[in-house]
C-alpha positions as CSV (number, residue, x, y, z in Angstrom):
1,M,-27.1,8.4,4.6
2,S,-28.1,4.7,4.3
3,W,-27.4,4.6,0.5
4,N,-24.0,6.0,0.8
5,R,-21.5,3.3,1.7
6,P,-17.9,4.5,1.4
7,H,-15.4,1.7,0.6
8,K,-11.8,1.7,1.7
9,L,-9.1,-0.8,0.8
10,T,-5.6,-0.6,2.3
11,G,-2.4,-2.6,1.8
12,N,0.9,-2.5,3.5
13,L,4.2,-4.2,2.5
14,D,7.2,-4.0,4.8
15,I,10.5,-5.7,4.0
16,R,13.6,-5.4,6.2
17,Y,16.9,-7.2,6.4
18,D,19.5,-6.7,9.1
19,A,22.5,-9.1,8.9
20,E,21.4,-11.7,6.5
21,T,19.8,-11.2,3.0
22,P,18.6,-13.6,0.3
23,H,21.2,-14.8,-2.2
24,G,22.0,-12.1,-4.6
25,L,20.7,-9.3,-2.5
26,G,23.8,-8.4,-0.5
27,W,23.3,-4.8,-1.3
28,F,20.0,-4.9,0.7
29,K,21.8,-5.5,4.0
30,R,20.6,-3.2,6.8
31,T,18.0,-1.8,4.5
32,G,14.2,-1.6,4.6
33,L,11.3,-0.8,2.3
34,N,7.8,0.1,3.4
35,L,5.0,0.6,0.8
36,F,1.5,1.7,1.9
37,V,-1.4,2.0,-0.6
38,Q,-4.9,3.1,0.2
39,G,-7.9,3.3,-2.1
40,Q,-11.1,5.0,-1.2
41,S,-14.4,5.5,-3.0
42,G,-17.8,6.9,-2.2
43,R,-16.9,9.7,0.1
44,A,-19.9,12.0,0.4
45,F,-19.5,15.8,0.0
46,T,-21.6,18.9,-0.5
47,P,-21.2,20.6,-3.9
48,M,-19.8,24.2,-3.5
49,D,-19.6,27.1,-5.9
50,L,-16.3,27.9,-7.7
51,I,-14.8,29.8,-4.8
52,D,-16.0,27.3,-2.1
53,Q,-18.1,29.9,-0.4
54,N,-21.7,28.7,-0.9
55,A,-23.3,25.3,-1.1
56,I,-25.0,24.7,-4.5
57,G,-26.5,21.3,-3.7
58,L,-28.0,19.4,-0.9
59,P,-25.7,18.5,2.0
60,Y,-23.7,15.3,1.2
61,S,-25.6,14.8,-2.1
62,R,-22.6,13.9,-4.2
63,N,-19.9,11.2,-4.0
64,A,-16.3,11.9,-4.7
65,P,-14.4,9.9,-7.3
66,F,-12.1,7.0,-6.5
67,Q,-8.9,8.2,-4.8
68,V,-5.6,6.4,-4.3
69,T,-2.9,7.4,-1.8
70,T,0.5,5.8,-2.0
71,D,3.4,6.2,0.5
72,L,6.9,4.7,-0.1
73,K,9.6,4.8,2.6
74,I,13.1,3.4,2.0
75,T,15.7,3.3,4.8
76,A,19.3,2.5,4.2
77,G,21.8,1.6,6.9
78,S,25.5,1.7,6.9
79,A,27.7,-1.3,6.2
């Protein structure tokens, strides 16, 4: 519908070090960190009854609340 404009915001941070690391982070050698965050709002849905069998509202008449998904991946190599 024209009034329903879902919004999505994503961010990704990826840090990896192989042979050289910043001063004081020697333990971070051959290690990586990846952080992904996604926020989404305004997804339209059709309200359903308590057992999700029957629609109790007009199709796509409601908007879902703001939702955040976060993924974190850490990889550690051998020295």
